[in-house]
C-alpha positions in Angstrom: 0.0 0.4 -0.1 1.3 3.2 -1.0 1.6 5.9 1.7 1.8 9.4 1.5 5.2 11.0 2.6 5.2 14.1 4.4 8.6 15.8 2.5 7.9 19.3 2.5 10.6 22.4 2.6 10.0 24.3 5.9 11.4 27.0 4.8 8.7 29.4 2.6 11.6 31.5 1.3 15.4 30.5 2.0 18.5 33.2 2.2 21.4 33.0 0.3 24.4 31.5 2.5 25.9 33.1 4.9 23.2 35.5 5.7 22.3 35.5 9.4 18.9 33.5 9.2 18.5 30.3 6.6 15.4 32.1 5.6 11.4 32.5 6.5 10.0 29.6 7.7 6.6 28.4 7.0 6.1 27.9 11.1 7.1 31.9 11.4 4.3 32.9 8.7 1.6 30.7 10.6 2.2 32.8 13.5 1.7 36.1 11.6 -1.1 35.1 10.3 -2.6 33.7 13.2 -2.1 37.3 14.8 -3.4 39.0 11.9 -6.4 37.2 11.9 -7.2 37.7 15.3 -6.5 41.3 15.1 -9.4 41.8 12.2 -11.7 39.8 14.7 -11.1 42.0 17.3 -12.1 45.0 15.1 -15.0 43.1 13.8 -16.0 42.7 17.4 -15.6 46.2 18.2 -17.9 47.0 15.8 -20.8 45.0 16.5 -20.6 45.6 20.4 -18.9 42.6 21.2 -15.8 43.6 23.2 -15.4 46.5 25.6 -12.5 47.8 23.5 -12.2 50.2 20.5 -10.6 49.7 17.2 -7.6 51.9 18.3 -7.6 49.9 22.0 -6.8 46.7 19.5 -3.7 47.4 18.4 -2.0 47.8 21.8 -3.8 45.0 23.3 -2.6 42.8 20.3 1.0 44.1 21.4 0.8 42.8 24.6 -0.9 39.5 23.5 1.9 39.2 21.3 4.5 39.3 23.6 2.8 37.4 26.0 2.3 34.4 23.2 5.9 34.1 22.4 7.6 34.6 25.6 5.1 32.5 27.5 5.1 29.9 24.5 8.9 29.6 24.4 9.6 29.8 28.0 6.9 27.1 28.5 8.8 24.9 25.8 12.1 25.9 27.7 10.5 25.0 31.0 8.6 22.0 30.6 10.0 20.2 27.2 13.8 20.9 27.3 14.6 22.1 30.7 17.7 20.5 31.1 19.0 22.1 27.9 17.9 25.5 29.2 19.5 25.6 32.3 22.5 24.3 30.5 22.6 27.3 27.9 19.5 29.9 29.0 20.6 31.9 25.6 18.8 29.1 23.8 15.4 30.8 24.7 16.2 33.2 21.8 17.1 31.0 19.2 13.1 31.1 18.7 14.0 30.6 14.8 14.7 27.2 15.4 11.5 26.5 16.8 10.0 25.1 19.9 7.0 26.9 21.2 4.4 25.0 24.3 0.6 25.9 23.7 0.7 25.7 27.5 3.3 28.1 28.3 1.3 30.3 25.9 -1.6 30.3 27.7 0.1 31.1 30.5 2.0 34.6 28.6 -1.5 35.1 27.6 -3.2 35.4 30.7 -0.6 37.5 31.9 -0.7 39.6 29.1 -4.6 39.9 29.7 -3.9 40.7 33.6 -1.9 43.6 32.7 -3.6 45.2 30.1 -6.9 45.1 32.3 -5.0 46.6 35.0 -3.1 49.3 33.4 -5.9 50.4 31.0 -9.0 49.9 33.3 -10.8 47.3 31.4 -13.0 44.0 32.3 -10.6 41.0 32.7 -13.6 38.5 32.0 -14.6 40.2 28.8 -10.8 40.6 27.5 -10.6 36.8 28.0 -13.5 36.3 26.2 -12.4 38.1 22.8 -9.3 36.3 23.2 -10.1 32.6 23.3 -12.2 33.3 20.4 -9.6 34.5 18.1 -6.9 32.2 19.2 -8.0 28.9 17.3 -7.1 30.1 13.8 -3.5 30.6 14.9 -3.5 27.4 16.9 -5.0 25.6 13.4 -2.1 27.3 11.4 0.7 26.7 13.8 -0.5 22.9 13.9 -0.3 22.6 9.9 2.9 24.4 9.8 3.9 21.4 12.5 2.9 19.0 9.9 4.5 21.1 6.9 7.8 20.5 9.1 7.3 16.9 9.8 7.1 17.0 13.1 5.3 16.1 16.2 4.2 13.1 14.3 1.9 10.9 15.7 2.3 6.7 17.0 2.8 4.3 14.4 -0.1 3.1 12.8 -1.5 0.8 10.1 -5.0 3.3 9.2 -5.4 3.4 5.8 -4.9 7.3 6.4 -1.8 6.9 8.1 1.4 8.4 6.6 5.5 8.3 6.4 7.3 11.2 8.2 11.2 10.6 7.0 12.4 12.8 10.4 10.3 10.1 12.8 13.3 7.8 11.8 16.5 7.6 13.6 18.5 5.5 11.1 18.3 7.3 7.7 16.2 4.1 6.2 14.5 4.6 3.0 11.1 5.7 3.0 9.7 2.3 1.9 11.0 0.8 5.4 9.7 3.4 7.6 6.6 3.1 9.7 3.9 4.8 8.5 2.4 7.1 11.4 -0.7 9.2 13.0 -0.8 12.6 11.3 -1.7 13.8 14.8 -0.8 17.4 13.2 -3.6 17.4 11.7 -5.8 15.7 14.2 -4.6 18.6 16.5 -5.3 21.6 14.0 -8.9 20.2 13.4 -10.0 19.4 16.8 -7.8 22.3 18.5 -8.2 24.7 15.6 -11.3 24.1 13.8 -13.4 22.8 15.9 -12.7 24.7 18.5 -12.7 27.8 16.6 -16.5 27.3 15.2 -18.0 26.6 18.8 -16.2 29.7 20.2 -17.9 31.9 17.2 -21.2 30.3 17.9 -21.1 30.8 22.1 -19.8 34.6 21.5 -22.3 35.7 19.0 -25.1 32.9 19.8 -24.9 32.6 23.5 -25.5 35.3 26.6 -23.0 33.7 29.1 -21.7 36.2 31.9 -17.8 37.7 31.3 -15.0 35.1 31.7 -17.2 32.0 30.7 -16.0 31.6 27.2 -12.7 31.5 28.5 -13.4 29.0 30.9 -15.3 26.6 28.2 -12.3 27.6 25.9 -9.7 25.8 27.9 -12.3 22.8 29.3 -12.9 21.7 25.6 -9.2 22.4 24.7 -7.8 20.3 27.7 -10.1 17.5 26.6 -8.9 17.5 22.8 -5.5 17.7 23.2 -5.8 15.0 25.8 -7.8 13.1 23.0 -5.2 14.0 20.5 -2.5 12.9 22.9 -3.2 9.0 22.5 -2.3 9.2 19.0 0.5 11.4 19.2 4.1 10.0 19.9 5.9 11.4 23.1 8.6 14.1 22.4 11.8 12.3 22.1 13.7 12.5 25.5 11.0 13.7 27.4 10.2 11.6 30.5 6.6 10.8 30.8 4.5 12.4 34.5 2.7 9.8 36.1 2.9 7.7 33.4 1.1 10.4 31.1 2.8 12.8 28.2 3.4 16.5 29.1 0.5 17.4 26.8 -1.7 15.0 28.6 -0.6 16.0 32.2 -0.4 19.9 31.4 -3.9 19.8 30.1 -5.5 18.5 32.8 -4.4 21.9 34.5 -6.1 23.8 31.6 -9.4 22.0 32.5 -9.1 22.3 36.2 -8.4 26.3 35.3 -11.2 26.4 32.7 -13.6 24.9 35.9 -12.3 27.6 37.7 -13.1 30.5 35.2 -16.5 29.2 34.7 -17.3 29.1 38.3 -15.5 32.3 38.8 -17.6 33.9 36.1 -20.9 32.5 37.4 -20.3 34.0 41.0 -18.9 37.5 39.5 -22.2 37.7 37.8 -24.6 37.4 40.6 -23.0 40.3 42.7 -24.8 43.1 42.5 
């Protein structure tokens, strides 16, 4: 049975030899597109009365989020998945062009960014959190597609009809026809964490009447559940130890679910106050 071989060029543009950077990666373009889509959604929410921010406020708020996502995502990857290498060489943190971002770390960085913006500009935290989670999924979708293009974060070995060959998964340099096929878990996550959550959050934002902050809680709960399901098909990162017999993604997602429950409870209690 012929299998699809995932062997894309990770660079959209390659620079000449001797240049400081090798080129522009699809992964970086995915992040850029994700932020641009989020900014467009913020402006849409502002024009339709679904946001406490004006269109002029959105660019400043997006700057906070950009730093929160990048710093949180990178630091989260270093601490959660590459701690030993980070301790031995902390400067690895700045080599973002080599890849390595953790979604759970990005969540923490985003939370801190929302809190700071809320305190400084006197905007309701719950409402800000809601518009952020309703805009985050396109970026996650594109990021997972970029993971697929890079041939990284592959799934476990599978002989399902749709299983694919990931040459990077083989450590011995064997021919493609001798490499075991695997689940395209990046695509599972793209449609679960990205497309599914985007559709759900858009429906809740436009059709629902939840108290401020509840959508953020619902997002964290669903993200954690979807991520845990996807982790069943995803190969644990090489060299990264399990925690309590669980992959790092599964373990950290449990805390995302608990945080989501806390958000929902907080939103409902806050909404009952006079």
